[in-house]
C-alpha positions in Angstrom: -23.8 -71.0 -47.3 -24.5 -68.6 -44.5 -27.0 -69.2 -41.7 -29.5 -66.4 -41.8 -32.2 -66.5 -39.3 -35.8 -65.6 -40.2 -36.2 -62.0 -39.2 -39.8 -62.5 -38.2 -39.0 -65.4 -35.8 -36.2 -63.6 -34.0 -38.3 -60.9 -32.2 -40.7 -63.5 -31.0 -37.9 -65.6 -29.5 -36.5 -62.5 -27.9 -39.9 -61.6 -26.5 -40.2 -65.2 -25.1 -36.8 -65.0 -23.5 -37.6 -61.6 -21.9 -40.9 -62.9 -20.7 -39.3 -66.1 -19.3 -36.6 -64.1 -17.6 -39.2 -61.9 -16.1 -41.2 -64.8 -14.7 -38.0 -66.4 -13.3 -37.1 -63.1 -11.7 -40.5 -62.8 -10.1 -40.5 -66.4 -8.9 -36.9 -66.0 -7.5 -38.0 -62.9 -5.7 -41.0 -64.6 -4.2 -38.9 -67.6 -3.2 -36.3 -65.5 -1.5 -39.0 -63.5 0.3 -40.7 -66.6 1.5 -37.4 -68.1 2.7 -36.6 -64.8 4.6 -40.1 -64.8 6.2 -39.7 -68.4 7.3 -36.3 -67.7 8.7 -37.5 -64.6 10.5 -40.4 -66.5 11.9 -38.1 -69.3 13.2 -35.8 -66.8 14.8 -38.8 -64.9 16.4 -40.3 -68.1 17.7 -37.0 -69.1 19.3 -36.6 -65.8 21.0 -40.2 -65.4 22.1 -42.4 -68.2 23.6 -45.5 -67.3 21.7 -46.9 -64.9 19.1 -48.8 -63.0 21.8 -45.5 -62.4 23.7 -44.0 -61.0 20.4 -47.0 -58.8 19.9 -46.7 -57.4 23.4 -43.0 -56.7 22.8 -43.8 -54.8 19.6 -46.5 -52.7 21.5 -44.0 -52.0 24.3 -41.4 -50.9 21.8 -43.7 -48.8 19.6 -41.8 -45.5 20.1 -38.3 -46.7 19.3 -39.6 -48.4 16.2 -41.6 -45.2 15.3 -38.4 -43.1 15.5 -36.5 -45.7 13.4 -39.3 -45.6 10.7 -39.3 -41.7 10.8 -35.5 -41.7 10.2 -36.1 -44.1 7.3 -38.8 -41.9 5.8 -36.5 -38.9 6.1 -33.6 -40.7 4.4 -35.9 -41.8 1.6 -37.3 -38.3 1.1 -33.8 -36.8 1.0 -32.6 -39.4 -1.5 -35.7 -38.9 -3.6 -35.3 -35.1 -3.7 -31.7 -35.5 -4.8 -32.6 -38.0 -7.5 -35.6 -35.8 -8.6 -33.3 -32.8 -8.9 -31.2 -34.7 -11.5 -34.2 -35.4 -13.7 -35.0 -33.1 -16.7 -37.8 -30.6 -16.0 -40.0 -32.4 -18.6 -39.9 -35.6 -16.6 -40.8 -34.0 -13.3 -44.3 -32.9 -14.3 -46.3 -36.0 -13.4 -44.5 -36.9 -10.2 -46.4 -34.6 -7.9 -49.5 -36.9 -7.8 -47.3 -39.9 -7.1 -45.4 -38.1 -4.4 -48.7 -37.1 -2.7 -49.9 -40.7 -2.8 -46.7 -42.0 -1.3 -46.9 -39.4 1.6 -50.6 -40.4 2.1 -49.6 -44.1 2.1 -46.9 -43.5 4.8 -49.4 -41.4 6.9 -52.0 -44.2 6.6 -49.5 -46.9 7.6 -48.4 -44.8 10.7 -52.0 -44.0 11.6 -53.0 -47.7 11.5 -50.0 -48.5 13.7 -51.1 -45.9 16.2 -54.7 -47.2 16.2 -53.4 -50.8 16.7 -51.1 -49.7 19.4 -53.9 -47.9 21.3 -56.4 -50.7 20.8 -58.2 -49.4 17.8 -61.2 -47.1 17.3 -63.9 -48.4 19.7 
């Protein structure tokens, strides 16, 4: 006799496996991120005496970090434009709204950093 699985049960098991793998992937990512944050915090606290000293250092080095972030944004934009050029024309239609939202998000992040660096809107 041959072992033939029930065709109705197979998709459910496959769905369960995919769902389980997805949950494990998310949990693994969260665990790795948490470990990285704890490690970074330990390194920062060994370099700086207090959180206030670290914040003062960040404020003092705002412009070098701004230039670094700007270079990062430019590299991301160039990479995105190269990838977008490879997409078929039919897939590019709905991307303009997302691109505008991403640019606005970057602008809001940078504006919030400027407000924090200058002491906020008083």
